[in-house]
C-alpha positions in Angstrom: -23.2 131.1 202.5 -20.2 129.9 204.1 -21.7 126.4 205.2 -22.4 125.7 201.2 -19.2 127.2 200.2 -17.5 124.4 202.6 -19.6 121.8 201.2 -18.7 122.6 197.7 -15.0 123.0 198.8 -15.4 119.2 200.1 -16.9 118.0 197.1 -14.1 119.4 195.0 -11.7 117.7 197.0 -13.5 114.6 196.6 -13.7 114.9 192.9 -9.9 116.1 192.9 -9.0 112.7 194.2 -11.2 110.7 192.0 -9.3 112.3 189.1 -6.1 111.7 190.4 -7.2 108.1 190.7 -8.0 108.0 187.2 -4.7 109.5 186.2 -3.0 107.1 188.7 -4.7 104.3 186.8 -3.8 105.3 183.4 -0.2 105.4 184.2 -0.4 101.8 185.3 -2.0 100.4 182.2 0.0 97.3 181.2 1.1 96.6 177.7 0.3 92.8 177.0 1.3 91.7 173.6 -1.6 90.1 171.5 -0.9 86.5 170.8 -2.7 83.6 170.2 -3.5 81.5 173.3 -1.9 78.2 173.8 -2.2 75.3 176.1 -0.1 77.5 179.3 -1.2 80.8 178.1 0.0 83.1 175.5 2.1 81.7 172.9 4.7 84.2 171.1 4.7 83.4 167.6 8.0 81.9 166.0 8.0 84.8 163.2 9.8 87.9 164.2 7.4 90.1 162.2 4.7 88.1 164.0 5.8 88.5 167.5 6.5 92.2 166.7 2.9 92.8 165.5 1.8 91.1 168.5 3.5 93.9 170.6 2.2 96.9 168.5 -1.0 95.6 168.8 -0.5 95.2 172.4 0.4 98.9 172.9 -2.1 100.3 170.7 -4.7 98.8 173.0 -3.0 99.8 176.2 -2.6 103.3 174.6 -6.6 103.3 173.7 -7.6 102.0 177.4 -4.7 104.8 179.0 -6.4 107.6 177.0 -9.8 106.6 178.0 -8.8 106.8 181.5 -7.2 110.4 180.8 -10.3 111.5 179.5 -12.4 110.5 182.6 -9.6 112.1 184.8 -10.1 115.2 182.5 -13.6 115.5 183.3 -13.2 115.1 187.1 -10.8 117.5 187.0 -12.9 120.4 185.3 -15.7 119.3 187.8 -13.3 119.8 190.7 -12.6 123.1 189.3 -15.7 124.5 188.5 -16.7 123.3 192.3 -13.4 125.0 194.2 -14.3 128.2 192.1 -18.0 128.3 193.4 -16.7 127.5 196.8 -14.0 130.4 196.4 -16.5 132.9 195.5 -19.2 132.0 197.7 -16.5 132.1 200.8 -16.2 135.8 199.8 -19.8 136.7 199.8 
């Protein structure tokens, strides 16, 4: 039983690190404006409203990507907690 508990504790640590990686990635999602491509990259529209619309669209896209990464991190964290609880119970037996 102790060996299984140690194995579960190791798995809990690994899944916890995976969750932390996803959360770190979610905090590093860049916000890039959605502007049309030009000959040398993105070209900012000349009109203020069109420029702002590109930034807003970029923020929404970045927010969606960060939310997806957060959801993955939450699932990995849940798995880590369950594994850690099982390891604690088995170690107590």
